[in-house]
N, C-alpha and C positions, 0 to 999 in steps of 0.2 A: 575050368581053368587048371584042372589037375595035369600035372606034368610040366607046368611052367616052372623052370628051375631058378632059384635064387641063390647067389653065392653069399655065404655068411662069413665074416671075419670078426673074431673077438677072441681075447686070450683066456677067457674063462669058459671052461667046458659046460658048466651048468647053465650059463646064460645062452650058449649056442643051442643047448638041448631045449631050453625054454622057447626060444625063437622057433626052432624047427616044429615044435608041437603046435605052437600058435599058427604058423604058416600052413601047416598041414590041415588044420581044422578049417582054414580059410581057402583051401584048395590048391595050395602051392607046394611043390617039392622043393627041397633045398639041398645045397651041397656045402660042406664045411671047407673053408680054405685052410691049407696046411700051415699057413703062417703068413705074416706081412710080406715077407721076402719073396713068397711064391705066388702071390695073387695073380699077376699077369700070366704066369704059366697055368694056373688053374682056370683063368678066363679063357685062354686059348684052347685048353684041353676039353672043357665042358661046355663052353659057349652058352652060359646062363643069360637070362634075360634082364637080370637086375643085380646090383651089388649092394649089400648092406654091410657098412663099415662101422665096427664098434670103436669106441674111444679107448684103445688098447694102451695100457701102461700110463694112464693119467697124463700129466703135463708133458712128459717126455714121449708121448705117443707118436709112432711113425704114421699114424692114420692119415693126416693131412697130406704128407708126401705121397703115400699110396694113392689117395684119391686124385691128387694132381696127375700122377703118372697114368692112372686108368683113364682119366678124362682126356689126356693127350692122345692115347692110343685108341680109345673108343669114344668119340665125341657124342654119340647118341646113347651111350649106356646110362640108364637111370641109376642114380647113387643116392642111398639114404644114409645119413650119418647119425649114429646113436651115441649120445653123450653119457659120460659117467657122472660128471658134475656140470649141470646145465648152467649156462650164463650167456648174456647177450654177446659178450666178446667171443665165446667159443662158437656160437652160432654164426657170427660174421667170418670167423676163420674157416669154418666148414663150408660156408657159402663161397668164399674166395677160392677154397681148394677144389670146388666143382660139384658140391653136393646139390641134388635136386630138392631134397627134403631133410628135415631136421627133427629127430625125436629126442625129447628132453632126458629120458632115462631108460635104461636097458630093460627095466621091469614093464614097460608100457607095451606089452606085446599086442594087445588089441589095436592100439594106435599104429603100431608098426605094420600089422596086417592091412589096415585101411590105407596106409600110405603106399604099400606095395601094390594093392589093387588099383588105386587111383593112377599110379605112375604107369602101370602096365596097360591100363585101358586106353591111355592116350600116348603111349610110347611103343616103338617097335622093338623087336629083338635086335641085339647088338649088331648084327651083321646086315640088317635091312635098313638102307638109307634112302629108300625111294618114297617113303610115305611121310607126311607131315605128322608132328606131335599132336595135331588137332583134327578132329574128325570132320569138321565143317569150317569153311573159310570165314564165316561170320563169328565163330568162336576163336579164331586164331588171332591173338593180339598182334602178331607180327605183321599181319596184312594191313594194320592201320598205321604203321610206321614205315613210310616209303623211303627207299634209298639203300644202295648197296656199296656205298663208299667205305673205306676202311674204317673211318670214325663211326659210321652208323652200324657197321657189323660189330664193332667193339661194344657200342651202346646196347644193342639188342641182346648180344650175348651176355653182358653184365646184368641187364634187366631181367633176363630169364633166370639168372642165379639170385638176384635180389628177391624175386617173387617167391622163391621157395624158403627164404630165411624167416619170414613172418615178423621181422623187426620193423620199427618205424623208419620212414624214409623221408628224406628231404630232397626235393628236385629243384634245381636251380637252372637258370638260363635266361636269355633275353626274352622280351615279349615276342610271342608268335612262334617260338621254337617247338611247340608241341608238348608242353609239360603235362597238359591234360591227357594227351594220348599216351604218354609214358605212364601216367597214373593208371589208366585203363589197362594198359599192357601188364603192369605188375599185378592188378587185381585178377585179370582173366587168366593169367598163367600161374596163380597161386592156389593153394589148397582151399582158400576161401571163396572161389569163383562162383560157387553155387549159392552163395549168400549175397546180399545187396552191396552195391557200391554207391555210397551216399556222398554227393558233391555238395560242399558248403562254400559259398563265396564269402570269404572273411571280410571283404570290404563293403559288403551290401547289407550286413545285419547291424542295425543300431543297437547300442548298449541297452536300450530300454526293452528290446525284444530278444536278446541273446538267450536269457534263461528259458523263456517259453519256447523259442525256436529249437533250441538244442536239447533241453531237458524235458519238454512237455509240461503239462499241467493237469491237476485234478479239477473236477467240477467245483465251481465256487471258489477257486483259488484267487480270482480277482474278478472285477466287473467285466462281464461278457464272456467268462469261461462257463459256458452252458453244458459242456460235456467233457469227460475225461479224454485227453489228447496226448498221444505219444509224440516225443521230440525226434528230431532228426538222428540223434545219436542212438536212440532206442531202435529206430527203424533199421539202423546199420548193424545191429547186434549179430555177431557171428561173421560179419563181413568186413568191409574196408570203409574208412572215412577219409575223403579227399578234401584237405584243407587248401583251397585254392586262394592265392594271393594272401598268404599267411602273414606276410610282412605289413599288410594293411590293417591287421587286427588291432583293435584297441587294447590298452592296458588291462581294462576290465575283462574283456573277452580272453585275453592271454591267460590271466589268472584262472578263469573258469576252465579252460581247456587243460591247463596244467594239472589242476586238481583231479580232472577225469582221468588223465593218463597215469597219475600216481596212484589214485585210489581205486581205479577200475570199476567205479560205480557211479550212478547218477541218482539225483533226487528230482522227481517231478515237483513243480511248484505246488505247494499245498499237501504234498504227500507225507506220511509219517514214516515210511520205510524206504530203504534205497534199493535200486535195481542194479544187480551185477551186470557188468558190461564186458563183452568180449569182442573187441575190434582192434583192427590195425590202422594206424594213422599214417597216411601218406600226405605230406604237405608240399606246396609249391610256391615259389616266389621268383620275381625278376629283380629283387633287391638284395643288397649285400647286408645280410642279417648281422654279421659281425660288427660292421660299421654301425648298424642301428643300435647294437648292444652298447657300444661306446658312447653313443648319443643318448642312452637311456630311453630308447624308443621300443626296444624289444628285450624281453626277459631272457637273460643268459641261461637260466635253469630250463626254460622251455625249449631254447635252441638245442641244448644238449639232449633233452628228451626226444626231440624230433630228428635230430641229425645223427641217429645210430648209424645209418647208411646214407651216404651222400651220392647223388647222381646229378652230374652237370651235362646239360644238353648243348651241343655245339650250335653256333649260329650258321645260318645258311651260307654266308660268304666264306665260311671255312670248310664248307663241303659242296662246292659247286658241281662237283662230279655227279651229284644227285639231281641236278636241275632237270635234265631230260626226263628222268623217271617221274619227278614230281609233276612236271607239265603233263605228261601222258596220263598220269593218275587223275589229276583234277580236270583235264579236258574230258576224259571218259566220264567223270562225275557230272560235269556240266552238260554233256550230251544227253545223259539220262534225265537230268533235271529239266533241260529246256527242249527235249525231244529233237535234238539236232544230230548231225553226223559230221561234225568238224573233224578233219583227219589229223590235225596237229599243227606244229610250228614249221614254217619254212626255215631253211638254213639261215637266211638273212635275220630273221626274227630271233632265232636262237642265239646267234652271234651277238646281236644287240642286247639280249637279255642277260647273257653271261658276263657282260661288262658291268652290269649293275650290282651294287653291293648288298641290296635287300635288307635295309635297316629294320623293316618290319617282319622279316623272315617269312616263314611259310604262310602266315596269316595275310602278308601283304601279297604274296604270290597269288594265293587263292582269290583274294579280292580283285586283283588285276584281271585275272581270267574271267571272273564273273562280269566285270565291267565290259570286257571285250564281247562276251556272249550276248549281253543286253543289246549291243549294237549290231547283233546278227551278222557275224563275219562270214566270208565265203568258206569254201571246203577247207582251205588251209589258212592259217593265221600268219600274216606277213608283218613286217615292222610297221607298215602303213596303218594297220589295225589297232596299234597301241594307243591307248587314250591320250588326249592332248595333255591332260594333267600329269600323267606319268612322264611323257616326253619333256614337259616343262621342269619336272623335278631332276631329270637327268642333266638338263642344261643348267639349272640353278646351282646344282651341287658341283658343277665344274668336273664332271666325271672325267678322270684322267684317262688316257690311252690305256688299253688293256696291257698288263704286265705280261712278261714272257710266259709264265705259267698259264694265264688265262688264254693267251693267244694259242699256245700249244694244245690246251684242253679243247678249245673252240674248234680248232682244225680237226682234231681226232674225232670229236663228236659229230661234226658236219660230214666227215668222210666215213662214219660209222667204223672208225678204228682201222681204216685202210691206211697203213703207214706210208705206202708209196705215194699215195694221193695227198696225205697230210704234209709229207716232206715237200712235195711239189708246190702246194698251196703256200707253204711258209718260206719257199726258196732255200730250203736246207738240204744237206745230203742226208741219206738214210742213217748214216752212222751218227751225225749230229742229232737227228731226232731221237735215236735210241738212247744217247747219252742224256738228252734233256728229259726223256720219259723216266730213266732211272734216277736223275737228280731230283725231280719233283715227285717221284714215287707214285706215278699214275698207273692205275690198273684198270683194264676194260671191265 
């Protein structure tokens, strides 16, 4: 890796020298930025592969502004932020400014070198934008979150920044919006991706089993404890714990999890000593936790511990632009599963499905396609192939006629964004079509 240049920004010359020596030993050459005001010029002149930004001048640091500017000009440039005084608040600010990784203190040179190596192994030089950040599609968390609508692009961009922060995360959204996929995305794009992601269904563990399931137990701790057994939290050490349906957790379970988050250690049942725990917590819920707090059904202190970074996933009815991509994705999945070669949806079927509001979101969409495949559809899925139960729901809900935005979107999708054909189908002039596209902010 010798010759891979890293641009260093810090106002202390001794710190820069310390970084240079540490990076050189790891096989990286480095360049000193002449100052915060000239970083962009230095990037253009030397074309480094990565930018390390120190927390210059403390609370009045221009570092966050510099990182935002670099991120705008070089979206693929890996950025590492190195704090002077580490705090969760500072980590979040760095994350929002565009940092890919966060180092707690300037003296952690070995950790800095590891972060540089990790980011450069899965990132490309600043001017090469043709290759994914991940070497294999199976390791790319982005491939699991389908959709290129403006809202999904924002979500995926935000999740990529969240992944680097290593703070606890609370994911909210309606049932079926893909909160588990978002948790996988965060883990797989994070520095913890080589360690386990342990998923815990908070609604499925009774109070009587919480301690043994989460913390494990020693031999003889209780009747039936025939051997020492590690709990789920211990299995996750170094990695990520996903608390699914955290709003369903009992008060007893909430107290136990809060103690782990605060103390960063666990005690197996029957053990005399504690086990240090290094995990990141990602929680998900479809409930309004703040409302549950007012009803004394959820602990406010646990909420604040989990909600360091909040992520809200949009419902499917708010991103109908993604429906064709979602259908294609799951039809391909069903083809592999059932050994079929179904080509896709006909225009009539797509138009019919675009009018539906999908209260069950992506889960409902996937279940619908599975039901269609069980009935062995022909090469293309038409509206006739839709299950009778689904059609009955449409009728019972009194699904209103599609609004103007839905009609426009349907016409554009059915004509593959041929604006002349879409205008003709809608009986509009092309100028009217363009005005409506701008009004509803639709993008191909």
